[in-house]
N, C-alpha and C positions, 0 to 999 in steps of 0.2 A: 147631378152631386160631383162631380169632377172637377169642375173649375173651383165652384165653392170650396173644397178642402184643400187645392192647390193653391197655392203662394202666386199672386201675378207675377214676382219675377224672384228667380232662383238666385239665391248667393252663388256669387262667380264658385265656393271653391266645392259647390256643392253639383257641381254640371257634372264633373267626372263619377261621381259616384253612379248619379243616377243615368248616363251615360251606359256604367259598365251594368247597372242593373238591367237592361233592356237584354245583353245576355242571356241574364239568368231566369227571364221571365218564359225564355223556351226553357230551362231545365226545371220551373216549375209547371209548366204547362205536361211535359215529358213524364212527370212526377205526379200528376194527378192524372192521366190515363192510362199509367200503373195502377194506380187506386183501383181505381174502375169501382167499386161499388159504393164509392163515398160522393157526395154530391158536391163539387167545385165550383168555385166563382173565382175563377182564373185571372179575370181585370183585376176584380179587387184584392186580390193574394198577392200580384206582382204591385200594384198602387201601395198597398201599406208596408210591402218587402223594399221598392225603392226608399220609402221616406226612411224605413227601420236602419237602413244602410246611412242613408244621409244624417240619421242622426247618432250611431254607430262609429261612425269615421269623422264629425266632428263634437264626439265626446260625452254627448249628453245621452248616457246609458239609460235613464229611466222613461225617456221621451222615445229611443230607440226600442224599448221592453216594449213599451204600449202598441206601437208598429208591428212589433214582431208578432205579437198576442192577436191581433185585429185581421195577420196574414194569416194566419194560424185558422184561425175560425172563419174566412174563407178556404182553406184546404186544409182541411186536419190531419191527414194522414201522409204529409209531402215531405219526405225525409230528408230533403234539400233542405227547407226552411226550419226542421227544427236541428239540425247539424248547426246552419249559420246561425240562429236564435241564439244557440247553445254559447256560441262563441261571444256573443252580448251578454248572457249570462254571468259566463266566467270572468268576461272583465269589471263588472258590475259586483262581482264580488258574490253572486250567488249560484255554488258551487253546486249546493244537493240539487237547484232546479238545473243544473247544465246538465251534469249528468245524467238525470232523470229524462230529459231530453233527449240525449242521445244515444240512451236504453231504449227510449220509444221507436228512435230512426231507425237501429239497427234491427229491434222487435219487428220492425216491418218488412226490410232487406236485409235480409242477415248474411243473406250472401256478397254484399259491397264488404270489401275490402277496404276501402276507403273511409265509411261508417264506422266501423271495427277501427280504423287506427284513430278514428277521433275521438273517437272514445274513449280511446287508450288514452290520448294525449292531455286527457284533465284528470286521469288515475295519474298517470307519470308525472304532471306540474307541482303535485303534490304528493310522493311517493317519499317524500320523508317519513310521514308518517302507515306503518307495516301493511296497514291494511288495504292502505290507497295503492301502494306497489306493488300488493299481488294480484289487486285486480284487473292493474297496467299492464302485468306480465300474464296474465289470460288470455287480455285481450289483442295483446300483439301476439300470441303464440296462435289467436282463434287468426290474425288477420291475414299471418303469413300461411297457412295452410291455404286459405282461399287462392293467396299470392305470395306462395313461395320468395319473389324478388320485389320485394315490396322495400323501398329502401329503406326509406323513414322509417319504418317497424321494425329492419333487423338493426340500425345503429340506434334504439331508443332499447331494443331487448337486450342488444350487446351493453349496456351502459347500464342496467337493472345487474345484469349478469358482473358486470367489475364492481359496482359498487356492493354486492354481498358477494364478493371472490371467490364466484363462481367460475374458475380461470380455466378448464376443460373448456364452458357451454361459452366464454368470453371466445375464443379460439375458432368454436366452430363457427359462431356467430360472424366474428369481421373475416373471418378468412374466405368464409365465404360471399360476403358483401365486396373484400377487397377483388375478387374473381369477376364481380357485378360489375365494377365500376373501379379499374386499377387507379384513376386519378385520388382517391380517397385517401387521404394520408393518414385521418384518426385509425384507420383499418390497420393499417403497417403498428403505427404505436401501440392501439391497444392488444394485439393479437402478439407479436414482441415480446410484449413487457408480461403479457400472461405465460408467456413460454418462462421466460426469466424465473419469475414467479416457482414457475412446476421445477426448477431446475434444471430446463433444457437450453442454456446458454446459445450454446452453436445454431438450434434450429432457430432463437429469437435472433441472432444477428443475421442466419439466411432469410427472414422476409426482410428487415430492413434494407439488406440488399438488390433483396429484390423491387424493395422502393426508391432506391434512391433516383432513379428518374423523377419523382415529383417529391421527394424528399431533401432532395440533398443543397435546395435554398434554402430551407429551415431550420433556424440554428439549435432549436433544442433535437431536432430530428438528427444532424448529425453530431451532437454532443453527448444524446443517449448513444447512438454506432458506436462511437467511440469511446466510451466507455465501456461497455461491452466486450468490445477489439481487447483493451486494456485487462479483463478480469480473465480474457482467456489467451494473456500471454501473445495475443498476435500485435506485438507494438509497433512495427513498423505499418502496420494496416493502417493504425489506430492515430500512428503519426500523420498520415496518408491524410486520412479523412479533418484532421485537426487543420492541417497546415488550409486544407479548399478550405473547410469552414472559417478559417481568419481569414482569408483572402474574400469571402465573399461576402463577409458579415459587414454591421457598421458596430457601434456599441449601443448597447450594453456587452454586448453578445461577441464581439472582438475581443474584450480583456479575458472571459470566459475561457475563450480560445486561446488564447495567450499563457491562461493558468495552466489549461489543462495541457500543453504541452511541455510547459516549464518540468512540472509534478511528471507529467511521463519521462523526460527524459533524465533526472531525477534517480527513478525509478529505473530506467535503462543503465543507467550508470554513465551516462553522455554528458557528462555536470560542464562539459567547455559550451555544450551548444544552451543548457538550461540557465546558465548563467544571465546573457543580454537579456532571456525575457521577464528571468525573476527581478533585474535588478530597474527593469523596467514596471512592472510590477511595485517596485518598492517604493519606485517616485513617484506614482500613481496613487497608494495608497498605504502609506508611511505610519500608519495606524493600525496594521494589521499584523498582529505577531506571527502567522505562520507563516505567513510570505516573508518573514523575513530570516524564521526558521529552517526552511527551505535556501531560500539565499547561502546561509550560511553552510547548510549542508553540499551544496557546489562547489564554495570557495573551499570547506577542507579538503572534499576530494580535488580538487585542483592542485592544491598543495599552499593556498590560499590561510593559513591557520590564522595570522594578523585580521586580514581582512572577515575571519568568519568572526574572533572575538570579537571587533567590534559591530560587529550587526547584530551579535548575539548578544552583547550589553545593553544594546538601545531593544530587543527584546522583552529583556526579562526587564527595565522601567516600564514598559506599557502593561507589562504582565507577569507581576510577580514570582505566580506558584502556577507557570502555564509551565507545563510538565513535558512537551516535547523542546519547547526552549531550554529549560534545567540539563536535560537532559543530551542534549545537541552539546551544549554548553561545558558537558561532563567531557563528553566524547575530544572534542579542541582542545582543556585541557591537558587532559590523558597525552595526544598526542604533542603540546607543547612542552609534555613533560613536570607540569602541573600538578603534580599527585595529589600535592595538600589539598588544593582549591578544590578538584574534581572531587575529594573525598566529601569536602563541606557543601558542595554541592547536590553530591548523593543523597548524603544526611538529610539536606533541605528534604531532598523530593520525598525521603524515606516516612518523613514525620506529618507531609500534607496527606491530609482526609478525603481523599480523590475517588470515586470508581475509578480511575484513568488507572489510578496508581497502583490500585488492587489486581488489575489486571496485564500489568507488566510485575509486578512485585517481586518475583521469582527475580526477573532479569536485571534488576536494579541492587538485588542483593547480591549478585552472583559477582558485577560488576564491583562492586564495595569491596568486598572481599579481595577480589584479585587485586584490585589497588593497594590493599591494606600487607597482601603479600608482595606485593613491590617496593611498598616502602617500610621493610622489614619487620612489620604488625603483623605478627604471623598471628598468635594468639587472634587479634582482632580476627582474622578470616578466618578463623576457628569456628568464630561466634557465629560472625554473618552465614554460614554454611550449614549451620547444626541449624541455624533457624529455615533455611530454603529447602532440608531434608526434613523437618520437623511439618513440613507441609507439602511436602512431594517426598513420600517415605519409599515409591516404588521407584524412583528417578533411580537409574543406574547411573547417570551423567554428573548428578547432583552426590552422590555419596562418594565417586570417583575424585570429583573436585575437593571433596571434604576429606579423604585420603590421603592426597597430597599434598593437603596443609597441615595435615595431621604428620605425618613428615618432613615439613620446613617447620614444623612450631616443635620439632625434636618429642613429641609423643607418640612412642613409637608401640607403648603397648596397643594404644587406640588403635593406631594406624592398624598392626598387625589382626590385630578383634575383626577391624572392618574390612579389612581384604580378606582375613578367610573366613567372615559371612559372604560376601560377594563371590567371591570362588565359589564356594560351593552353591550358589541358587542361579551362577550363570560363568557355568564351567566351560564353555565353549565360545566366551565375548572376550576378542584377542585385547581389548583395553582392561577387563578385569587381569585379563592372565599376566599380562604387562603391569598392574600396579602392583600384583602380587609378586612379582617378580624382584621388584623395583624396592617394595615396602622390607623383604630380606636383607638386597641388598643394604641399606639404610641400617638396617639392625644390627650392619656388621657381619651378616653370615651371607658373604660376598658368590665363597661357593658355590652354597645349597640356591640361592636366586641363578647365578647363572646354568644351573644345574635342569631345575624348573625348568627356565625361557627354555635354555636347549630341547627339553622334550618336549615343549610344546610348540617351536618352533617348524620339528620336525611330526610334527602329530597327524592328524585326519582332517584341522581347522580347513577351510574354503582359503586360497592361496590367496587374495589380497591381506586377511587375517595374519597367515605366515609372514608374508613380507614385513606388516607392522613389526610382530615381535622378534624378526629376524634385525632390524632396523636398531630397535633399542638394544637387542642383546650383543650386537656388535659393539653400540656405544657405550656401552659398560664395560668393554674387554678392551676396548678405548684408552676410556678413563682409569682403568686397575695395570695399563702398562701388559695386558698379555697380548701383544700386535700380532704375533702369528696363529692365535689361534682368533684372536678379529678377526684375521683376512681370511681364515676359513672359514669362517659363519657368513662371512660377508659374499664371500665366492658362489657358498648354496644359495644365497639368495639373487645373487646373480645369475645363477646356472638356472632357476624360474621366472625371472624377469631381468631380460639380456641388456634391456634399453630402458631401467627405469635409472632414470635423474638421479634419484633422492639414493638408489643403495650406491650409483657411483660418485657421489658425491660423499659417502660417509666412505666408500675407498680411499677415496683420496686423503680427507682427514687422519686417515687410520696411518698413509704415507706421510704426512707432516710431522703426525704427534710423533713416530718414528723418528725422525729424523731423514727421510728417504724425500729432499723437497723436489729432485727433477721428476721420478715419477708423480707426485700429487701435484707438480704445474699441469705435466702433460695432464691429465686427467681435468683436471680445471678448465684446460687450453680446450678440449674438448668439450666439456659442456658448454665453455661460452659460445663455440660455433653452433653450438644445438640451439641454444636458449643466449643469444646478445644481450640481452636485458635482463637477465638475471643477475638482480643487485647480491643475492645471499653469494653466490660464486663468483662476481667482482671483489665484495669487501673480503672475503676470507683468502682467494688469491692475493691479492694486494697486501694484506694484512702481513700473508707468511712472507712475500717478500723485502719489506719494512721489515719486520722484525729480527731476518738476516742477513740487511744492509744488501739484498739482490736486487740488480734491475732497477731502482731505485725508481727514476724518471718513469718509466713503462707501468711501476705497482703505483704510481702517482696518477697517472692516465684514468688506470679503474677504480678508485677508490675517490678521485673527484668523479664520476660521471654514476659512482653508489651515491654520495652525498646528492648531487645533483637530482635525481630519480626519486631519492626519497632522503629529503633534510632533516628529516623531523626523526629516524634512526637512530639511537645514542651510541649503540656499535661502531656505525659508519664514521658518525660524527668524531668516535676516540680512536678510531684507524689512521684518520685525516690526519686530524691532531697528533698521533703518533712515527706521522710520516715527515713531518713537519718537526718535529722535535730530532728526529735523523739527521734534517737537514739542519738542523741551528737556527733554523725562522722559528722564534719562541714565542713572537707575536700571534702568528696565526696557530703556532702549535698553543696555543695558551687559547685564545678565542676557541679552537674548536673541540679543545678540551672540556673547558667550558659549557660549553654546549652539550655535549656530552654525557657532561657530571647535570646537567637539570631537564635532558631530558629522561636519562637512566640512571633514577638515583639509588645509592647502598652500592654500585656495584664496586667491588673491590678493585678488580685492571682498571677500572679508569680511575678510583681514586689513588691508587699507586703509580700509577700513567702521570696524576698531577701532583702528589708530592716531587715524583722523580723530576717534573718541567721543573718544578719552585726550588727543586736542588740544584738545578744546573744554575738557576737566573738567578741564585743565592740568597735566596726568598726562604732564611731554613723556617724563620715561624710558623709559614704558609704551608713549607714541605714537612714539620709537624706535624697540623693538624687534617693533612691529607692523608699522610701516612696512620696515623693513629684511626681515623676514619676507617678506613683501607681493612686497618688489622682489627677493628671490631663486627667487619657484619664478612669476614675473610672462610673461604669454604672448605677448608685444609686447614689442620696445625700445621703443616709444612709448607704452606703461603703465610699461614702467620709469623712462622720465625721468620723466613724471609724476609718477609717486610719490617719486621721486630728487627734485625739487622741491619737493614739501611737507618731505620729511626734512632737507632744509639750511635752506627756511625755520623750523624747530623752534628756540625761542631755550634758549640754552648756559642 
């Protein structure tokens, strides 16, 4: 019979399957020996098995099935034949028959982990159906009870746990798997991501670091580790990981590492490092607004406001309603002194019906209120802050901002009511205490306000809170020209915190306001020895020297440095402009004073300085305009009268 059934010449691609089947004959014979009780024809079983394998590898599943059926007729209880037949049935789409065949194999040899795993794999491939997934899990668990180190069963069971979000089980399975074989990258990734989902981020990082020897050449592995390190604010380690990944990878992963580094540097406030990466990304991806926003942010924080504005305008063209682009634009415009344009941008943002807007609604409203306040539109500021408070009734900070807006708008009754409510609710909050004292002073109850703040500064408040109260109290006393009392209060604060630079600064300003320029200068110079780049100290000392025509050359050095460190500070620009006015360099004076007015609009001192400058230059019409503006925003009757006198003395 054998010569009649076998072709005279085998096709070339059948040689190897037939040769491989020789080894299978041994397994068939062995299985037959184990069966023992069934009549077996090993020769016929081997023959039909070999043909079945040949047809299977040729993709001819119907003939393969026929041959496997004949093989099983020759050896009915051979689990090896059943398992191999089941593979063909699965390929041919006969899943139910494949399952039944594998079940029979397992019943015949229930202690064989390989057969259990083979049955589980049939279920596993169709695990999208819940019943199949449950059956796969059951058989995988059974296989692992027989062979706890079966890597295939561990991997598949871990995958089922992953898909059903049983994170503790995922961790248990993949932890064991990576202990059995430390080279399995998937084990480190699955275990770490499960730990992260359980809120155990430090442990997740530890797992990924443990697997770096096998994962460091895999970009996704390195990016995941870097992102976890960022979340833990281990930014220097994240930087090392991203730099290593950047050096080892090719596109498109190289671009991913550049982006991660750029955004990381921005978050670390290392903007100079971020700029070249972001510029490179912007060239490669010119239509991605997010990259432009991050580049603008880096430019803004490195003092390149014009470059930031230019890149943001391009981002807005690409995405007119992009929340991040518009918000960053409002910040840049504010820094450049374009308050009214910044207000327009924020109003546009708040008009958008976007979920992202809702998340940041309070922040946008507060910024908008502050801009209205900066531009002298105090009633609008009040309305915006009322909206914030209505959305966040228990937010003390929001109510304190509203209280300040009430005072600036001259709404003293509303301020009094709100400050009293806050004091009743938060009697130990230093900022609430300060707000109450300032409200009393703004109402004209100066003595009562000072007495109230004194009692709180000397109370049982915690030390930092008391210092804040002392600082505000000292400033009020200076403004009221009660200098001796101010010095006593400031000295009390210094006795608590002798090295406080804020208190020392206030002490110097008290000396300056009472005309003791020598003592003020001594303290300011001491502060600059401690903090050489403190621009506030440089500006105050420089302006004091200019105003009193003392050491103008050195004053210029202080003011030039302050402006170079913070060119968009209106007060610094005003001080430098005033220096040039005193020196008679009216061209430079005009440049800096106009910059100051643009950056810090509606400031009565800057407007008065411009009036003085144009009066000196003989441009009396411009002088009138600025004097009138200064009077309109003046903060005191005494100041208004002084400027009015200058206005009246101008030639017609």
